[in-house]
C-alpha positions as CSV (number, residue, x, y, z in Angstrom):
1,M,-28.3,2.6,-31.9
2,E,-25.0,3.8,-30.5
3,D,-25.4,1.5,-27.4
4,R,-25.9,-1.5,-29.6
5,L,-22.9,-0.6,-31.8
6,T,-20.7,-0.1,-28.6
7,L,-21.8,-3.5,-27.3
8,R,-21.1,-5.3,-30.6
9,A,-17.7,-3.7,-31.0
10,A,-16.8,-4.7,-27.4
11,Y,-17.9,-8.3,-27.9
12,L,-16.2,-8.7,-31.2
13,Y,-12.9,-7.2,-29.9
14,Y,-12.7,-8.8,-26.4
15,R,-14.6,-12.0,-26.8
16,S,-14.2,-12.9,-30.4
17,E,-10.6,-11.6,-30.3
18,L,-10.9,-9.8,-33.6
19,T,-8.4,-6.9,-34.3
20,Q,-9.8,-3.4,-34.4
21,A,-9.4,-3.4,-38.2
22,Q,-11.4,-6.6,-38.4
23,V,-14.1,-5.2,-36.1
24,A,-14.3,-2.0,-38.2
25,A,-14.8,-4.0,-41.4
26,K,-17.4,-6.2,-39.8
27,L,-19.4,-3.2,-38.5
28,G,-18.9,-1.0,-41.5
29,V,-17.2,1.8,-39.5
30,S,-13.7,3.3,-39.4
31,R,-11.0,2.0,-37.2
32,V,-10.9,5.3,-35.4
33,K,-14.6,4.8,-34.6
34,V,-14.0,1.4,-33.2
35,G,-11.3,2.8,-30.9
36,R,-13.8,5.4,-29.6
37,L,-16.5,2.7,-29.1
38,L,-14.1,0.5,-27.1
39,A,-13.0,3.5,-25.0
40,S,-16.6,4.3,-24.3
41,A,-17.4,0.7,-23.4
42,E,-14.7,0.8,-20.7
43,R,-15.6,4.2,-19.4
44,R,-19.3,3.3,-19.0
45,G,-18.6,0.0,-17.3
46,I,-19.8,-2.1,-20.2
47,V,-16.3,-3.7,-20.2
48,H,-14.3,-4.3,-17.0
49,I,-10.6,-4.8,-17.6
50,D,-9.0,-6.8,-14.7
51,I,-5.3,-7.3,-14.8
52,R,-3.9,-9.9,-12.3
53,H,-0.3,-10.3,-11.7
54,P,1.0,-13.8,-12.2
55,L,3.0,-13.6,-9.0
56,S,6.2,-15.2,-10.1
57,R,8.1,-15.6,-6.8
58,L,11.9,-15.7,-6.6
59,T,12.6,-18.4,-4.0
60,D,16.3,-18.0,-3.9
61,A,16.1,-14.3,-3.1
62,E,13.4,-15.0,-0.5
63,V,15.7,-17.5,1.3
64,A,18.7,-15.2,1.1
65,L,16.7,-12.3,2.6
66,E,15.4,-14.5,5.4
67,Q,18.9,-15.7,6.3
68,R,20.7,-12.3,5.9
69,F,18.2,-10.3,8.0
70,G,16.8,-13.0,10.3
71,L,13.3,-12.5,8.9
72,R,10.4,-14.8,9.6
73,E,9.4,-14.7,6.0
74,A,10.2,-12.9,2.8
75,V,8.1,-12.7,-0.3
76,V,9.9,-11.5,-3.4
77,V,7.9,-11.1,-6.6
78,A,9.2,-10.4,-10.2
79,S,7.6,-7.1,-11.2
80,A,8.2,-7.3,-15.0
81,A,9.5,-3.7,-14.9
82,E,12.4,-3.1,-17.2
83,H,13.1,0.6,-16.5
84,G,13.7,2.6,-13.3
85,D,10.8,4.8,-14.0
86,E,8.2,2.0,-14.0
87,S,7.3,2.5,-10.4
88,E,3.6,1.8,-10.9
89,L,4.3,-1.6,-12.3
90,R,6.5,-2.4,-9.4
91,T,3.9,-1.2,-7.0
92,F,1.3,-3.3,-8.7
93,A,3.5,-6.4,-8.4
94,V,4.0,-6.1,-4.6
95,A,0.4,-5.0,-4.0
96,S,-0.8,-8.2,-5.8
97,A,1.7,-10.3,-3.7
98,G,0.5,-8.5,-0.5
99,A,-3.2,-9.2,-1.3
100,F,-2.4,-12.8,-2.0
101,Y,-0.4,-13.1,1.2
102,L,-3.2,-11.7,3.3
103,A,-5.7,-14.1,1.8
104,S,-3.4,-17.0,2.6
105,L,-3.6,-16.2,6.3
106,E,-7.3,-17.1,6.1
107,L,-8.4,-14.7,8.8
108,T,-11.8,-15.5,10.2
109,G,-13.2,-13.4,13.1
110,G,-9.7,-11.9,13.7
111,S,-8.2,-8.4,13.4
112,I,-5.5,-6.7,11.4
113,A,-4.0,-3.2,11.7
114,V,-3.0,-1.5,8.5
115,G,-1.0,1.7,7.6
116,W,-2.0,4.0,4.7
117,G,-0.2,5.2,1.7
118,T,0.2,4.6,-2.0
119,T,1.3,0.9,-1.8
120,M,-1.3,0.0,0.8
121,H,-4.0,1.7,-1.3
122,A,-2.9,-0.5,-4.2
123,V,-3.2,-3.6,-2.0
124,S,-6.7,-2.7,-1.1
125,E,-7.6,-2.3,-4.8
126,V,-6.5,-5.9,-5.7
127,L,-7.8,-7.7,-2.6
128,A,-10.1,-10.5,-3.5
129,D,-13.6,-10.6,-2.2
130,R,-13.7,-12.8,0.9
131,W,-10.0,-12.5,1.5
132,A,-11.1,-12.8,5.1
133,R,-14.3,-13.4,7.0
134,D,-15.7,-11.1,9.8
135,V,-12.4,-9.3,10.0
136,Q,-11.9,-6.2,12.1
137,V,-9.6,-3.7,10.3
138,F,-7.9,-1.1,12.4
139,Q,-5.8,1.9,11.3
140,L,-2.2,2.2,12.5
141,N,-1.7,5.9,11.9
142,G,-3.7,9.1,11.4
143,A,-4.5,10.2,7.9
144,I,-6.9,13.1,7.5
145,P,-4.9,15.3,5.0
146,V,-4.1,18.9,5.4
147,S,-4.2,19.1,1.5
148,G,-6.1,17.0,-1.0
149,Y,-4.2,13.6,-1.1
150,A,-6.3,11.5,-3.4
151,N,-5.6,8.0,-2.0
152,S,-7.7,8.5,1.2
153,A,-7.2,6.2,4.1
154,G,-10.9,6.0,4.7
155,E,-11.6,4.7,1.2
156,M,-8.7,2.2,1.7
157,M,-9.9,1.0,5.1
158,T,-13.5,0.6,3.9
159,R,-12.3,-1.6,1.0
160,F,-10.2,-3.8,3.3
161,A,-13.2,-4.3,5.5
162,Q,-15.9,-4.8,2.8
163,R,-13.9,-7.4,0.9
164,G,-13.1,-9.1,4.2
165,H,-16.8,-9.0,5.1
166,G,-15.9,-7.2,8.4
167,R,-15.7,-3.8,9.9
168,A,-13.4,-0.8,9.5
169,H,-12.3,1.2,12.5
170,I,-11.1,4.4,10.9
171,L,-8.8,6.7,12.9
172,Q,-10.4,10.1,12.2
173,V,-7.4,12.3,13.1
174,P,-4.5,13.8,11.1
175,A,-1.2,12.0,10.9
176,I,0.7,14.9,12.5
177,V,-0.8,17.6,14.6
178,D,0.4,21.0,15.8
179,S,1.7,20.0,19.2
180,A,2.2,17.1,21.6
181,E,-0.6,18.7,23.8
182,V,-3.0,18.4,20.9
183,R,-2.1,14.8,20.3
184,V,-2.7,13.9,24.0
185,A,-6.0,15.7,24.0
186,L,-7.2,13.9,20.8
187,E,-6.2,10.6,22.4
188,T,-8.5,11.2,25.3
189,D,-11.5,11.1,22.9
190,R,-13.3,7.8,23.4
191,S,-13.6,6.8,19.7
192,V,-9.9,7.7,19.0
193,R,-8.8,5.8,22.1
194,A,-10.8,2.7,21.1
195,A,-9.4,2.8,17.5
196,L,-5.8,3.1,18.8
197,E,-6.2,0.4,21.4
198,G,-7.7,-2.0,18.7
199,A,-4.8,-1.1,16.4
200,A,-2.3,-1.8,19.1
201,R,-3.8,-5.2,20.0
202,A,-4.3,-6.6,16.4
203,P,-2.0,-9.6,16.0
204,I,-1.2,-8.8,12.4
205,A,0.0,-5.5,11.0
206,M,0.8,-4.5,7.4
207,F,2.2,-1.2,6.3
208,S,4.3,0.3,3.6
209,L,7.9,1.4,4.1
210,G,8.2,5.1,3.2
211,R,11.1,6.6,1.3
212,L,12.5,9.9,2.5
213,T,11.7,12.1,-0.5
214,R,9.9,15.3,-1.4
215,E,7.4,13.0,-3.2
216,S,6.4,11.3,0.1
217,V,2.7,11.1,0.7
218,L,3.3,13.0,4.0
219,V,4.5,15.9,1.9
220,S,1.7,15.7,-0.7
221,S,-0.8,15.4,2.1
222,G,0.5,18.7,3.6
223,Y,1.9,17.3,6.9
224,I,5.5,18.2,6.2
225,Q,7.0,20.9,4.0
226,S,9.7,20.0,1.5
227,S,12.2,21.8,3.6
228,G,11.3,19.5,6.5
229,I,12.4,16.5,4.5
230,D,15.8,18.2,4.1
231,A,16.0,18.7,7.8
232,L,15.1,15.1,8.5
233,Q,17.8,13.9,6.1
234,A,20.3,16.0,8.0
235,E,19.3,14.3,11.2
236,G,20.0,10.9,9.6
237,A,16.4,9.8,8.7
238,M,16.3,6.9,6.3
239,G,12.5,6.7,5.8
240,D,9.3,6.4,7.7
241,V,7.2,3.6,9.2
242,I,3.6,4.5,10.0
243,S,4.5,8.2,9.7
244,R,7.4,8.0,12.1
245,F,10.8,8.9,10.8
246,I,13.7,6.5,11.7
247,G,17.4,6.4,11.2
248,A,19.6,3.5,10.1
249,D,19.4,1.9,13.6
250,G,15.6,2.0,13.5
251,E,15.4,4.7,16.2
252,V,13.2,7.8,15.8
253,V,15.3,10.8,14.7
254,D,13.1,13.7,15.7
255,A,11.5,13.2,19.1
256,L,9.5,16.5,18.9
257,L,8.0,15.6,15.6
258,D,7.3,12.1,16.8
259,A,5.5,13.5,19.8
260,R,3.1,15.2,17.4
261,T,2.4,12.1,15.4
262,M,-0.9,10.3,15.7
263,G,-1.0,6.5,15.8
264,V,0.3,3.5,17.6
265,D,3.8,3.6,19.0
266,L,6.4,2.0,16.8
267,A,7.3,-0.4,19.7
268,T,3.9,-2.1,19.3
269,L,5.0,-3.4,15.9
270,R,7.6,-5.6,17.6
271,E,4.8,-7.4,19.6
272,R,2.7,-8.8,16.7
273,E,2.4,-12.3,15.6
274,R,3.2,-11.0,12.1
275,S,4.5,-7.5,11.3
276,I,4.6,-7.1,7.5
277,G,6.4,-4.4,5.7
278,I,5.7,-3.9,2.0
279,A,7.6,-1.9,-0.5
280,A,8.8,-1.7,-4.2
281,G,11.8,-0.3,-5.9
282,A,15.5,-0.2,-5.1
283,A,15.2,3.3,-3.7
284,K,13.3,1.9,-0.7
285,A,16.3,-0.1,0.5
286,S,17.4,2.4,3.1
287,A,13.9,2.5,4.6
288,A,13.6,-1.3,4.6
289,R,17.0,-1.8,6.3
290,A,16.1,0.8,9.0
291,A,12.7,-0.9,9.6
292,I,14.4,-4.3,9.9
293,A,17.1,-2.9,12.2
294,G,14.4,-1.5,14.5
295,G,12.6,-4.8,14.7
296,Y,9.4,-3.3,13.3
297,V,9.0,-6.0,10.6
298,D,9.5,-9.8,10.7
299,T,8.0,-10.3,7.2
300,V,8.7,-8.3,4.0
301,I,6.9,-8.3,0.7
302,V,9.2,-6.7,-1.9
303,D,9.9,-6.7,-5.7
304,D,13.0,-8.1,-7.3
305,S,14.8,-4.8,-7.6
306,L,14.4,-4.0,-3.9
307,A,15.5,-7.5,-3.0
308,D,18.6,-7.2,-5.1
309,E,19.5,-3.9,-3.5
310,L,19.0,-5.3,0.0
311,L,21.2,-8.3,-0.7
312,R,23.8,-6.1,-2.4
313,G,24.4,-3.9,0.6
């Protein structure tokens, strides 16, 4: 009986577009009961809510960014965020734009290398089925967390590959290890070496631009202590690209830390057919400028607030 009532409430509310009060009157239950039925329908998978960003692109800002920074291409999307604390809405906007951009490349039988993090995880969630065909997805940087970071790289990589009807080549190593000797030893493993070589050869790379903050995924994953962020700031770090911390000129700021970092070398990003940096929020401006200065990106996908900040500087 409860299942039938849940289904009827969901149909009347979502398909017949009645208000909750109207549904309550029609079913002879309270409005509070209707709210609970609708919540149950969503929780149990009876109703699937799929929000798709309208992708309102800002052409003037795109052209201005391309000319100012010598970029191959810039994608600027209006996020609809009105307050500085609406970071999730900004991330959703650029993730949608990133997923749409990847689909527009029409990859068939090709390969792509991707970084991991909050924004790239969001991209994987909104990718359309068949965004690519027979695609080989490689991982740019290590990701096995020291502590429990929820947005696992393995889950993200699998989603990229499944929706692209291809194969994921997961780099099963931490982002940062204890010593350079450990990194070298891990790189001699056949499966690790194959994954790194594939990531280095992939003609297309997409990765997020990381802000230097104590809320960084590298901190939440347990790779770097909060005090380590302070030390990197003192050394002039502006942000990270595939777990490697760079200064305003794009150069690595801590050679010893970099020697312990698992993944492809930053220099390989300059050799791609397309190297795509994706980020949201004005606070990412320093990281974006540093990545551009280093030549690690030739294409950016950003929201309106970040574009404005980049053009303002």
